[in-house]
DRENPA-3360 file (N, C-alpha, C; in nm, 2 decimals, always signed):
BEGIN
1 = MRDVTVLN = -3.80/-10.27/+7.92/-3.69/-10.18/+7.95/-3.56/-10.25/+8.00 ~ -3.44/-10.23/+7.99/-3.35/-10.30/+8.01/-3.22/-10.22/+8.04 ~ -3.16/-10.19/+8.15/-3.06/-10.14/+8.17/-2.92/-10.23/+8.15 ~ -2.82/-10.18/+8.08/-2.70/-10.25/+8.05/-2.57/-10.16/+8.07 ~ -2.47/-10.23/+8.12/-2.33/-10.16/+8.11/-2.27/-10.15/+7.99 ~ -2.19/-10.06/+7.97/-2.10/-10.06/+7.84/-1.96/-10.13/+7.88 ~ -1.92/-10.22/+7.84/-1.84/-10.30/+7.88/-1.70/-10.27/+7.81 ~ -1.69/-10.23/+7.66/-1.58/-10.22/+7.59/-1.52/-10.12/+7.63;
9 = KEGLHARP = -1.37/-10.12/+7.61/-1.28/-10.01/+7.66/-1.29/-9.89/+7.59 ~ -1.34/-9.90/+7.49/-1.36/-9.77/+7.40/-1.47/-9.70/+7.38 ~ -1.58/-9.76/+7.48/-1.70/-9.70/+7.48/-1.78/-9.72/+7.37 ~ -1.89/-9.64/+7.35/-1.97/-9.61/+7.23/-1.91/-9.54/+7.14 ~ -1.81/-9.56/+7.07/-1.77/-9.51/+6.93/-1.84/-9.55/+6.83 ~ -1.81/-9.51/+6.69/-1.87/-9.53/+6.58/-1.88/-9.64/+6.56 ~ -1.81/-9.76/+6.55/-1.84/-9.90/+6.52/-1.97/-9.94/+6.60 ~ -1.93/-9.96/+6.74/-2.05/-9.99/+6.81/-2.19/-9.93/+6.79;
17 = VMYFVDLA = -2.17/-9.82/+6.77/-2.28/-9.72/+6.74/-2.36/-9.80/+6.63 ~ -2.29/-9.82/+6.52/-2.34/-9.87/+6.39/-2.40/-10.02/+6.41 ~ -2.32/-10.10/+6.50/-2.36/-10.23/+6.52/-2.53/-10.22/+6.57 ~ -2.51/-10.13/+6.70/-2.62/-10.12/+6.75/-2.74/-10.06/+6.68 ~ -2.73/-9.94/+6.59/-2.82/-9.92/+6.48/-2.87/-10.01/+6.39 ~ -2.79/-10.07/+6.34/-2.81/-10.18/+6.24/-2.91/-10.29/+6.30 ~ -2.87/-10.32/+6.43/-2.97/-10.41/+6.49/-3.10/-10.38/+6.52 ~ -3.10/-10.26/+6.58/-3.21/-10.19/+6.61/-3.33/-10.17/+6.52;
25 = SKYDSRVS = -3.26/-10.13/+6.37/-3.32/-10.11/+6.25/-3.40/-10.23/+6.21 ~ -3.36/-10.36/+6.25/-3.44/-10.48/+6.22/-3.57/-10.51/+6.27 ~ -3.59/-10.41/+6.40/-3.71/-10.45/+6.44/-3.81/-10.32/+6.41 ~ -3.95/-10.37/+6.42/-4.05/-10.27/+6.38/-4.04/-10.16/+6.50 ~ -4.05/-10.23/+6.62/-4.05/-10.14/+6.75/-3.97/-9.99/+6.75 ~ -4.00/-9.89/+6.80/-3.94/-9.78/+6.83/-3.82/-9.80/+6.94 ~ -3.72/-9.77/+6.94/-3.63/-9.82/+7.01/-3.58/-9.66/+7.05 ~ -3.55/-9.64/+7.19/-3.47/-9.53/+7.26/-3.40/-9.60/+7.35;
33 = VTNISRGT = -3.29/-9.48/+7.36/-3.19/-9.52/+7.47/-3.13/-9.39/+7.57 ~ -3.10/-9.41/+7.68/-3.09/-9.30/+7.76/-2.94/-9.36/+7.83 ~ -2.84/-9.27/+7.84/-2.72/-9.29/+7.92/-2.76/-9.23/+8.06 ~ -2.80/-9.34/+8.14/-2.85/-9.30/+8.26/-2.74/-9.24/+8.36 ~ -2.61/-9.29/+8.34/-2.48/-9.26/+8.41/-2.45/-9.10/+8.39 ~ -2.50/-9.03/+8.28/-2.49/-8.91/+8.25/-2.61/-8.82/+8.28 ~ -2.73/-8.90/+8.27/-2.84/-8.82/+8.26/-2.92/-8.77/+8.16 ~ -2.87/-8.83/+8.03/-2.90/-8.76/+7.90/-3.06/-8.77/+7.88;
41 = EKVDGKSA = -3.07/-8.71/+7.78/-3.21/-8.72/+7.73/-3.22/-8.86/+7.66 ~ -3.34/-8.90/+7.62/-3.37/-9.03/+7.56/-3.34/-8.99/+7.40 ~ -3.27/-9.09/+7.32/-3.21/-9.08/+7.19/-3.30/-9.18/+7.12 ~ -3.29/-9.16/+6.99/-3.35/-9.25/+6.91/-3.24/-9.36/+6.89 ~ -3.26/-9.49/+6.91/-3.20/-9.60/+6.91/-3.16/-9.66/+6.75 ~ -3.22/-9.58/+6.68/-3.21/-9.62/+6.52/-3.14/-9.50/+6.43 ~ -3.08/-9.40/+6.51/-3.03/-9.29/+6.45/-2.88/-9.31/+6.51 ~ -2.77/-9.31/+6.41/-2.62/-9.29/+6.46/-2.60/-9.17/+6.51;
49 = MDMMLLEA = -2.65/-9.07/+6.46/-2.62/-8.96/+6.51/-2.67/-8.92/+6.65 ~ -2.77/-8.94/+6.68/-2.87/-8.95/+6.83/-2.79/-9.03/+6.92 ~ -2.74/-9.15/+6.86/-2.65/-9.27/+6.96/-2.52/-9.19/+6.99 ~ -2.46/-9.12/+6.92/-2.31/-9.05/+6.94/-2.33/-8.95/+7.05 ~ -2.47/-8.90/+7.08/-2.51/-8.79/+7.15/-2.47/-8.84/+7.30 ~ -2.51/-8.97/+7.32/-2.48/-9.03/+7.45/-2.36/-9.03/+7.52 ~ -2.24/-9.00/+7.45/-2.12/-8.99/+7.50/-2.09/-9.11/+7.59 ~ -2.13/-9.22/+7.56/-2.12/-9.35/+7.66/-1.99/-9.41/+7.67;
57 = TQGSVLRI = -1.90/-9.38/+7.78/-1.78/-9.44/+7.80/-1.79/-9.58/+7.86 ~ -1.67/-9.64/+7.89/-1.67/-9.78/+7.95/-1.71/-9.73/+8.10 ~ -1.81/-9.84/+8.13/-1.90/-9.83/+8.25/-2.03/-9.77/+8.27 ~ -2.04/-9.69/+8.15/-2.18/-9.61/+8.15/-2.28/-9.73/+8.14 ~ -2.38/-9.67/+8.20/-2.52/-9.76/+8.22/-2.62/-9.71/+8.10 ~ -2.66/-9.79/+8.01/-2.73/-9.76/+7.91/-2.89/-9.80/+7.94 ~ -3.00/-9.70/+7.93/-3.14/-9.77/+7.96/-3.18/-9.80/+7.80 ~ -3.21/-9.90/+7.78/-3.27/-9.94/+7.63/-3.43/-9.96/+7.64;
65 = EACGQDAH = -3.49/-9.89/+7.59/-3.66/-9.91/+7.59/-3.72/-9.90/+7.44 ~ -3.80/-10.00/+7.41/-3.88/-10.03/+7.29/-4.01/-10.01/+7.33 ~ -4.07/-9.99/+7.23/-4.22/-9.98/+7.22/-4.28/-10.01/+7.08 ~ -4.36/-10.14/+7.08/-4.39/-10.20/+6.97/-4.43/-10.34/+6.98 ~ -4.47/-10.42/+6.88/-4.49/-10.55/+6.85/-4.39/-10.65/+6.92 ~ -4.25/-10.62/+6.86/-4.14/-10.68/+6.91/-4.05/-10.60/+6.99 ~ -4.10/-10.55/+7.08/-4.04/-10.46/+7.15/-3.94/-10.55/+7.27 ~ -4.01/-10.67/+7.32/-3.94/-10.74/+7.42/-3.80/-10.81/+7.33;
73 = EATDALAA = -3.81/-10.84/+7.22/-3.71/-10.92/+7.14/-3.61/-10.82/+7.12 ~ -3.65/-10.68/+7.08/-3.56/-10.59/+7.05/-3.47/-10.56/+7.17 ~ -3.51/-10.52/+7.27/-3.46/-10.50/+7.39/-3.35/-10.59/+7.45 ~ -3.40/-10.74/+7.44/-3.33/-10.83/+7.46/-3.21/-10.84/+7.36 ~ -3.23/-10.85/+7.25/-3.14/-10.85/+7.16/-3.01/-10.73/+7.17 ~ -3.07/-10.64/+7.17/-2.97/-10.50/+7.21/-2.90/-10.50/+7.31 ~ -2.97/-10.55/+7.46/-2.90/-10.55/+7.56/-2.79/-10.67/+7.55 ~ -2.84/-10.78/+7.48/-2.72/-10.87/+7.46/-2.57/-10.82/+7.39;
81 = LVGTGFKT = -2.62/-10.73/+7.28/-2.52/-10.69/+7.20/-2.41/-10.60/+7.26 ~ -2.51/-10.54/+7.36/-2.40/-10.44/+7.46/-2.32/-10.52/+7.58 ~ -2.40/-10.61/+7.60/-2.35/-10.70/+7.70/-2.21/-10.77/+7.67 ~ -2.21/-10.81/+7.52/-2.08/-10.87/+7.47/-1.97/-10.78/+7.44 ~ -1.99/-10.66/+7.47/-1.88/-10.55/+7.42/-1.88/-10.54/+7.27 ~ -2.02/-10.55/+7.23/-2.05/-10.52/+7.07/-1.95/-10.64/+6.99 ~ -1.91/-10.74/+7.04/-1.86/-10.85/+6.97/-1.95/-10.91/+6.84 ~ -1.94/-10.87/+6.74/-2.04/-10.92/+6.65/-1.96/-10.98/+6.51;
89 = EAPHQPEQ = -1.84/-10.95/+6.52/-1.74/-11.00/+6.42/-1.67/-11.12/+6.45 ~ -1.62/-11.19/+6.33/-1.52/-11.30/+6.36/-1.40/-11.23/+6.39 ~ -1.29/-11.29/+6.48/-1.16/-11.23/+6.50/-1.08/-11.21/+6.38 ~ -1.02/-11.08/+6.38/-0.93/-11.04/+6.25/-0.82/-11.15/+6.21 ~ -0.82/-11.18/+6.11/-0.73/-11.29/+6.06/-0.61/-11.21/+5.99 ~ -0.50/-11.22/+6.05/-0.35/-11.16/+6.02/-0.34/-11.17/+5.86 ~ -0.27/-11.08/+5.78/-0.23/-11.10/+5.66/-0.12/-11.22/+5.64 ~ -0.12/-11.28/+5.54/-0.02/-11.40/+5.52/+0.13/-11.32/+5.49;
97 = ETERGWDD = +0.21/-11.38/+5.58/+0.36/-11.35/+5.55/+0.40/-11.42/+5.44 ~ +0.51/-11.35/+5.36/+0.62/-11.45/+5.28/+0.74/-11.45/+5.35 ~ +0.83/-11.48/+5.30/+0.99/-11.48/+5.33/+1.05/-11.35/+5.32 ~ +0.98/-11.26/+5.24/+1.02/-11.12/+5.21/+0.96/-11.03/+5.31 ~ +0.85/-11.08/+5.37/+0.78/-10.98/+5.43/+0.60/-11.01/+5.41 ~ +0.54/-10.90/+5.40/+0.41/-10.91/+5.36/+0.36/-10.94/+5.22 ~ +0.29/-11.03/+5.16/+0.24/-11.08/+5.06/+0.17/-10.95/+4.99 ~ +0.20/-10.91/+4.88/+0.11/-10.81/+4.81/+0.01/-10.87/+4.74;
105 = G = -0.01/-10.99/+4.73/-0.09/-11.04/+4.66/-0.07/-11.13/+4.53;
% end
């Protein structure tokens, strides 16, 4: 079991939920999450619909629990993801500009 704080400004919206669910789904363990700041029920950490029900905003504390052979690895990885503010992608590279403006390709 790990308690982690949602750091990103937008909270737990669709994109971070999908990052979480995708990562949780890589583990065999059952994963559940509770927003202990709001006192929500446990939800399935492998279900995007369930995770959206947490309504976790910036500063919310989530309790991540897992049960199974790889439970420790799952909770550590998921806590790390939340702890980085769901930073999983390379920084966005701006489109190349031409002298006329944006390059249409």
